N, C-alpha and C positions, 0 to 999 in steps of 0.2 A: 352598823351596820358595814356587809360587802363592796368592796371596792368593785365595778363592772370593767374587765378587762380583755380590752379585743385580741382573739388570740386572730392567729392564722393558719393555718394546717396542711401543710402541701404533703404526698402522698409522695418518695424521692423513689429510683426504682425499679420503675415501672418495666414487666419481662411483656413483653407484646404477644398474646394467641388468639390465634388470625383464624376466624370459625367461614366457609362459604359455602356454598352448592351448586355445583355447574350449571348450567343451564340444559343441560342436557343430558343432564346427571340419568336418569332412564333406561338410555340407550347402553350409556355406555356399562351401568350396571350388569344387566343383561351384558353383555360379552364377555368380559371381564371375569363375570360370575361362571359360566363356563370356560372359557379358556383356564382359569385358574383351579379351576375343581379338575382338572384333563388332564393337567396337569402335575396336580397332587396324585390323582391316582400313580402314573410310569412314570415320573422323576423322584426320587428320592431325596426326601428334607434337604436342603442344605445344613450342612451341622454349626450348629450355636447352642453354645452352655447357656447361651441367655437364655434361650427360647422355647417351650413345653407346645410340640404343634408343630406344623410343615411352614418351610418355608425357602421362597427357592434365591440359589444365588445371589451376592449382595455386589450387583454388579449392574455392565447393560446387558444381560444377555437375559432381562424379559421383554427387549423390546423389538429381541427377535421373532418369540415366538404369540403376544400382543400390542406387538404396534400401532392396532389401525387404535383400536380404539384408545391406550396410554399418547397419541397423540391427541388425542379430543378434547383429553385430559387433563393435560397439560398446556395446554394451549392457554384456557383461563389460569394456571398455576399460578403459569408466571411473566404471568402480567399482571397480577398481583405484588407476585415480588416483586415485581421495580416498579410500580406504583408507592409503594409504603419504604422503598430502601433509594437511599440516594448516596455522592458518592462522600465521599470527608474529605475537608480541606487540606489533607497532605498529601490527596493525589495533582494538590498545582495548577489543577483546569478547568476551578469554576465545579461550579454545584450542574448535576446532572443524572442523572437516571438509570443507571450497569443493568445488561440485556442480564438473562441471565438461563444459566442446562441445567437439563440434571444429567446429576454425574452420579449418579447408584440408585435404579428402584431395584425391588423384593417385593414378592408378595407376600402377604401370609395367612397362613387356614386354622384356625384353630378352634377344637372340640371341643365335646368336655374333660374338663383339667386342665384348659392348655392356657398357660399365662407368657408371659415376658417379663423379666429380672429389670430394679431398676438398670441404665443406661442411658448413654448420650451418645450425639453420631460427630464427635471427633472431625474436624479441618470442615467446618460447612457453615455457613452461616445459616443458611434457614435449611429445617428441616420439616417433614410431615407426613399427615395418612389420611391418607382416602381410603374414604370405606364404604365397600364394593355390596355386603350385607351383615348388618350389624349380632344377626341372628337372632336369638332373643335377649341384646342388652337393653335395659329398660331404665327407668330412670329411678327403681325403688331399689336398685341394687342387689334385688333378687338373687340374679342370675349373673353377678359377677360380672369382670368384661369389661367391666369398664376404665378410661383409657386416667392412670394414674401422676399428678403432674408436683413435683418434689419443688418446693419454697430452694431457690438456688444460692442463695442464703445457708439452708442450713439448717440445723434445729438448736443453733442458739440461746435465739427467744424461749424458749420452751426448755432447757436448760436450765441456763441462769434462776428461770426463774418458773418453773411447770407450773405456780397458783395465780397469775401477773397474762391479763393480756392484753390488747390496747383497744381505750373505746373506742377508738372511730374504726367503723366496721370495715372499710376498703380493706383494714390491718389485721384485722381477728385470723388472716390462714399465716401471720410470718412465723414462723418456723414449724408449719406444716405440710402436709399435702395436702391436693386435689383430686376430686373422685370426677372427672367429667366422663358419659356417657352421651356416646356418640348414637347419627342416626344417619344410617345406610344414605351413601348418596354424597354428603362432610366431607368434607375434605377442613382439614385443621393444619394448617402451620404455624414451626412455630420456633426460634434461634435453636440453633446444634444442641449447643452447651445448657441446653436444659434438661435436667434427670427426668423421665419420664419409665411407667410399666405400664404393661397388661396386670388388672388386678383378676384371677383364677377365673377363667368363665364353664357353668355348669350348667350352659343351655345343651339341647339336641341339638337344634338347626349348627349349620355350621358358621362360623363366627372369619365374615371374606375382611380383607385388607390390602390396601399397598402404598408402601415405604416408599419415601427417597427422600437425599440429601440435594439439596443446590447450592453455583458451584455458579460466581459471578461471569460475566465473558469478558471483561478487563483490556484494554491495548499496552502492547509495550509502554513500559516508563510511567504508569499512572500506578504502579505503588511507590512508591518515596520516592519517588526520581528516578528510578533505577531502571531498569532496562530488564526484562521479566517478559517472560512468556506468558502469552495469557492461563487463564487455570484450567477453561477446557486441554488448551494442549497438554501442560504438566500430566492433567490428568490419566493420560493415553499411555 
């Protein structure tokens, strides 16, 4: 007769993916959709080898031509970033929640055949994307356009034993990628080091999004006890 053994299973090395919908998303989407499509029609696309589609420069220039709705969008985004992040003990100034700045923001428009190759956002703790209009993206994946998120541990689990997977449901994605089908008005926040892509979009309606990077506002002396300028100053 087999002996019963109590097994404690602790999934380790979790990766946060935050999904939320700003309360004023309907009005924000209406304003941003008009502004971004007008910009697409009048300004050449920013050169980016990772992108098939139109995008604006990856800087802060979007704040100049879409400042009002972006301010309304980023108010809750920055608050979410503050609530889910704390200072580490290395700061030497106790625990606390840092304030956050948007250091890069750009618009994306993808039409039939549009896609984004796999990439990360180096140098930023939090990266994110806000979906102004997902076009014809749907959960059945017929039209493509989903956010593809890759296991940060790489493909090693599948390379070593492609015929095996862990029996725990929360570990079935080890060594693979996950497709996330967003809805209009959703904001997705994730670590800047997390590799992600956009599956090829086959819809007729434009797929419109706003991507951004966040950096913490740190006072001088908070990084390893040395006198350094705040990140927001060094990025200017």
